[in-house]
C-alpha positions in Angstrom: 15.0 21.2 -23.6 15.7 18.2 -21.2 14.6 14.8 -22.5 13.8 13.0 -18.9 10.6 11.5 -18.1 8.9 14.9 -16.8 9.8 16.5 -20.5 8.5 13.5 -22.1 5.1 13.5 -20.1 4.7 17.4 -20.8 5.3 16.8 -24.6 2.8 13.7 -24.4 0.2 16.6 -22.7 0.6 19.2 -25.3 0.1 16.3 -28.3 -2.9 14.6 -26.5 -4.3 17.6 -24.5 -5.0 17.5 -20.7 -5.1 13.9 -18.7 -6.6 12.7 -15.5 -4.7 12.8 -12.7 -4.8 9.0 -12.8 -2.8 8.7 -15.6 -0.1 11.3 -14.0 0.3 8.8 -11.3 0.4 5.8 -13.3 3.0 6.8 -15.9 5.3 8.8 -13.5 4.8 5.9 -11.0 6.1 3.2 -13.3 8.8 5.2 -14.1 9.8 6.5 -10.9 9.7 2.7 -9.2 11.6 1.1 -12.3 14.7 3.5 -12.2 15.5 3.7 -8.4 15.3 1.8 -4.7 13.5 4.5 -3.1 13.5 3.1 0.3 15.5 4.0 3.4 17.4 6.8 4.8 19.5 7.3 1.7 16.3 7.3 -0.5 12.8 9.3 -0.7 10.7 7.6 2.4 10.9 4.9 5.0 8.6 2.2 5.5 7.7 0.4 8.8 9.9 -2.9 7.6 13.0 -0.6 7.3 12.1 1.6 10.8 12.3 -1.7 12.6 12.6 -5.5 12.3 9.6 -6.1 14.9 7.3 -5.0 12.2 8.2 -8.0 10.0 8.4 -10.3 12.7 5.0 -9.6 14.0 3.7 -9.9 10.6 4.8 -13.0 10.1 3.8 -14.5 13.5 0.3 -13.3 12.4 0.7 -15.1 9.5 1.9 -18.5 10.9 -0.8 -18.2 13.8 -3.4 -17.3 11.1 -2.0 -20.7 9.1 -2.1 -23.1 12.3 -5.6 -21.7 12.7 -6.6 -22.3 9.3 -5.8 -26.3 9.5 -2.3 -25.9 8.8 -2.9 -26.2 4.7 -0.2 -27.7 2.9 1.3 -26.1 0.6 -0.1 -22.3 1.0 1.0 -19.5 -0.7 2.7 -16.4 1.4 2.5 -13.2 -1.2 3.4 -9.8 -0.7 2.2 -7.1 -2.8 4.9 -4.2 -3.2 7.5 -6.0 -1.2 9.8 -2.9 -1.5 13.4 -4.2 -0.5 12.3 -7.6 0.6 12.8 -6.6 4.1 9.3 -7.3 5.7 9.0 -10.9 3.9 12.8 -11.5 5.0 11.8 -10.6 8.6 8.3 -12.6 8.8 10.2 -16.0 7.1 12.5 -15.5 10.0 10.4 -15.2 12.6 8.2 -18.2 11.2 10.9 -20.4 10.7 11.7 -20.0 14.5 8.4 -19.9 16.0 6.7 -23.0 13.7 9.2 -24.4 11.5 6.6 -26.4 9.8 4.6 -23.4 9.0 7.8 -22.2 7.0 8.2 -25.5 5.4 4.4 -25.5 3.9 5.0 -21.8 2.8 5.6 -21.2 -1.0 7.0 -17.4 -1.4 5.2 -15.1 -4.0 6.0 -11.3 -4.4 3.9 -9.3 -6.9 6.8 -6.8 -8.2 7.2 -4.8 -11.6 10.2 -2.8 -10.9 13.5 -4.7 -11.8 15.5 -2.7 -9.5 13.6 -3.6 -6.4 13.2 -7.5 -7.9 17.1 -7.1 -7.3 16.9 -5.8 -3.9 14.2 -8.4 -3.1 16.6 -11.1 -4.3 19.2 -9.7 -2.2 17.3 -9.8 0.9 16.1 -13.0 0.6 18.8 -14.9 -0.7 18.6 -18.7 -0.4 14.8 -18.7 -0.3 13.0 -19.9 -3.4 10.7 -16.9 -4.6 8.3 -16.6 -7.6 8.0 -12.8 -8.6 4.7 -11.8 -10.7 3.6 -8.7 -12.3 0.3 -8.6 -11.1 -2.4 -10.7 -9.1 -3.8 -12.4 -12.2 -0.6 -14.5 -12.4 -0.9 -15.9 -8.6 -1.2 -19.5 -8.4 -4.6 -21.3 -6.7 -4.1 -22.3 -3.2 -5.0 -21.0 0.0 -2.8 -17.7 0.8 -1.8 -15.4 3.3 -1.2 -12.0 1.6 0.5 -9.1 2.8 0.2 -5.4 1.5 2.3 -2.7 3.5 2.1 0.8 1.9 1.0 -0.8 -1.3 -2.4 0.9 -2.2 -1.3 4.5 -1.6 1.0 4.5 -4.6 -2.1 3.3 -7.0 -3.8 6.3 -9.2 -6.6 8.0 -8.1 -9.0 10.3 -10.0 -10.2 13.7 -8.4 -12.9 15.7 -9.1 -13.8 19.5 -8.3 -16.5 21.4 -7.6 -17.3 24.7 -9.1 -20.5 26.7 -9.3 -21.3 25.0 -12.7 -20.9 21.5 -10.8 -18.2 18.7 -10.8 -15.3 18.3 -13.1 -12.7 16.1 -13.3 -9.2 17.4 -12.5 -6.8 17.2 -15.2 -3.0 17.5 -15.6 -2.2 20.1 -18.5 1.0 21.7 -20.1 2.1 25.0 -21.2 4.5 25.7 -24.2 7.5 24.8 -21.7 7.8 22.0 -19.3 5.8 23.5 -16.7 2.9 21.4 -15.8 -0.6 22.9 -14.0 -3.8 21.5 -12.9 -7.1 22.2 -15.0 -10.6 21.0 -15.4 -12.9 19.2 -17.6 -16.1 20.3 -18.5 -18.8 20.1 -16.3 -19.8 16.1 -15.7 -23.3 15.7 -17.1 -23.8 12.5 -14.9 -21.5 12.5 -11.4 -20.9 9.1 -10.0 -22.7 8.1 -7.0 -19.4 8.9 -5.1 -20.0 12.9 -5.8 -23.6 12.6 -5.0 -22.6 12.0 -1.7 -21.0 15.3 -1.6 -23.9 17.2 -3.5 -23.9 20.1 -0.7 -20.3 20.5 -0.9 -19.1 24.3 -1.4 -17.0 25.4 -4.7 -13.6 24.4 -4.7 -14.2 20.7 -2.9 -12.1 17.9 -4.3 -13.4 14.2 -4.0 -10.7 11.6 -4.9 -11.8 8.2 -6.0 -9.5 5.1 -7.1 -11.2 2.6 -9.3 -7.3 0.8 -9.4 -7.2 0.6 -5.8 -11.1 -1.2 -5.8 -9.9 -3.4 -8.4 -6.8 -4.7 -6.9 -9.4 -5.6 -3.5 -12.0 -7.2 -5.6 -9.4 -9.6 -7.6 -7.7 -10.4 -3.8 -11.1 -11.0 -2.2 -12.4 -12.9 -5.1 -9.0 -14.9 -4.7 -9.3 -15.7 -1.1 -12.8 -16.8 -1.2 -12.1 -19.4 -3.8 -9.0 -20.4 -2.8 -9.0 -19.7 1.2 -7.1 -17.6 3.6 -6.6 -14.1 4.4 -4.9 -10.8 3.7 -3.8 -7.6 5.7 -3.7 -4.2 4.1 -1.5 -1.5 5.9 -1.5 2.1 4.7 -2.3 5.3 5.6 -5.7 7.1 5.2 -9.1 7.0 6.6 -11.3 4.3 7.9 -14.2 6.7 6.2 -14.1 8.6 3.2 -14.4 12.3 3.4 -13.8 15.2 0.8 -10.0 16.6 0.5 -7.0 16.8 -1.7 -4.3 14.3 -0.2 -2.2 13.9 -3.7 1.4 14.2 -2.5 4.9 14.2 -3.4 7.6 12.9 -1.4 11.4 13.2 -2.4 14.2 13.1 0.1 12.1 12.6 3.2 10.5 15.9 2.6 7.3 16.8 0.8 7.6 18.2 -3.1 5.6 19.9 -5.5 3.7 17.1 -7.3 4.0 18.7 -10.7 7.8 19.5 -10.4 10.3 17.1 -11.6 8.0 14.5 -12.5 9.0 10.9 -12.1 11.5 11.9 -9.7 9.4 12.0 -6.6 6.9 9.4 -5.0 3.6 10.1 -5.9 0.8 8.8 -3.3 -2.5 9.8 -1.7 -4.5 8.9 1.2 -6.0 5.4 0.9 -10.0 5.7 1.6 -10.6 2.3 3.2 -14.6 2.6 3.4 -14.9 1.8 -0.4 -12.2 -1.1 -0.4 -14.0 -2.9 2.8 -17.4 -2.5 0.4 -15.8 -3.9 -2.9 -14.5 -6.8 -0.9 -17.6 -7.4 1.0 -19.5 -7.7 -2.3 -17.1 -10.2 -3.5 -18.0 -12.5 -0.8 -14.9 -11.6 1.8 -15.0 -11.1 5.3 -13.9 -8.0 6.6 -12.0 -7.1 9.9 -11.2 -3.5 10.6 -9.7 -1.1 9.9 -8.1 -0.4 13.0 -5.2 1.6 13.8 -1.4 0.5 12.8 -0.5 1.1 16.4 -3.6 -0.9 18.1 -3.0 -3.7 15.8 0.6 -3.9 16.9 0.2 -3.8 20.6 -2.9 -6.2 20.2 -0.6 -8.7 18.6 2.7 -8.4 20.8 5.0 -5.6 20.0 5.4 -4.7 23.9 6.7 -8.5 24.3 8.7 -8.2 21.5 10.6 -5.1 22.3 11.3 -6.1 25.6 12.5 -9.6 24.4 14.9 -7.4 22.2 15.9 -5.3 24.8 16.8 -8.1 27.2 19.2 -9.5 24.4 20.7 -6.4 23.8 20.4 -3.9 26.7 22.8 -1.4 24.8 19.9 -1.0 22.3 17.3 -1.2 24.5 16.2 2.8 23.9 16.2 2.2 20.0 13.7 -0.5 20.5 11.5 1.7 22.4 11.9 4.7 20.1 11.0 2.1 17.1 8.1 1.0 19.2 7.0 4.3 19.9 7.4 5.6 16.1 5.2 2.5 15.0 2.4 2.6 17.2 2.2 6.3 18.6 -0.8 8.4 18.0 1.5 11.3 17.0 3.7 9.1 14.8 2.3 5.9 12.6 -0.2 4.6 15.1 -3.3 6.3 14.2 -2.5 7.3 10.7 -1.7 3.9 9.6 -4.4 1.6 9.3 -4.6 -2.0 9.0 -7.7 -4.0 7.2 -8.4 -7.6 7.1 -9.7 -9.4 4.3 -10.5 -13.2 4.4 -12.7 -16.2 3.3 -15.6 -17.3 4.7 -14.1 -20.0 6.0 -10.9 -19.0 8.4 -11.2 -18.4 12.0 -11.2 -14.8 13.0 -8.4 -12.7 12.4 -6.1 -11.7 15.2 -5.3 -8.3 16.3 -8.7 -6.7 15.4 
């Protein structure tokens, strides 16, 4: 028998019994990100900052504009959650430094990252920049903050519930005598959560997802912004209004893979339901903007002008810049599936792009 992560997790299931989907995502995700750089054409998936420099540059200009209209606090915290290779932050800092050097001088850079492999990539991308790394939001220093989280929430664990003729069950992961994993159901839940009551008329086989982990992160972030001042952009793929459906997926080598096969060797994610996250932030006292489609957001904050500027500077790459813009903003690409949610303390001015 092999002794990779998949085999170890299968043994754990045989010892402890079936476990919730959330535990599968948490442990497999921790192993996956700790042991590799999954980004780019040689990895398993590609994110917006890796597609085009325009994404990070425009996010940087958004941050600088907000800082200016906030009254130019000095210092302020420029924070990214799940910063990947550091590409977004590198491009954002370059754009801020060119457009508003006093903003760049006022910014202290903070990255929330647990993976040692990715911390090294970020260190390389941001060579010459003073950076503080943190394991989680609780370690962030006080002070006004501008926070970016691009494709961070989708990898946080979810719980899944499935309807049967007997009622609602939590979806579990179980293992047989070999290393093969399969889904199973808990006994019927005696008191389904309010989330499930919204779907009381759902037919048998309906799957509903809920992410306490995402809600906890957004609540903590919102409380920080309300107490210290500032705003955040949360960018991810998902839905503005939650519904039923199984969205758990695995990505390996830029192809969809089996969720339960080769565990720990593929990226496990699910669609982000923005509605409960906005509700959690509101209860914490934050103002909400959006969510709006990524395409509409980028067009509003100037991607057309930036693509034109880059094309005039490098005419031989004009077609490439046009293709990048189309991929980031097109309704049949990332423009509609990816959404942008803004959170802010009560004090800042309206957030641009919404």
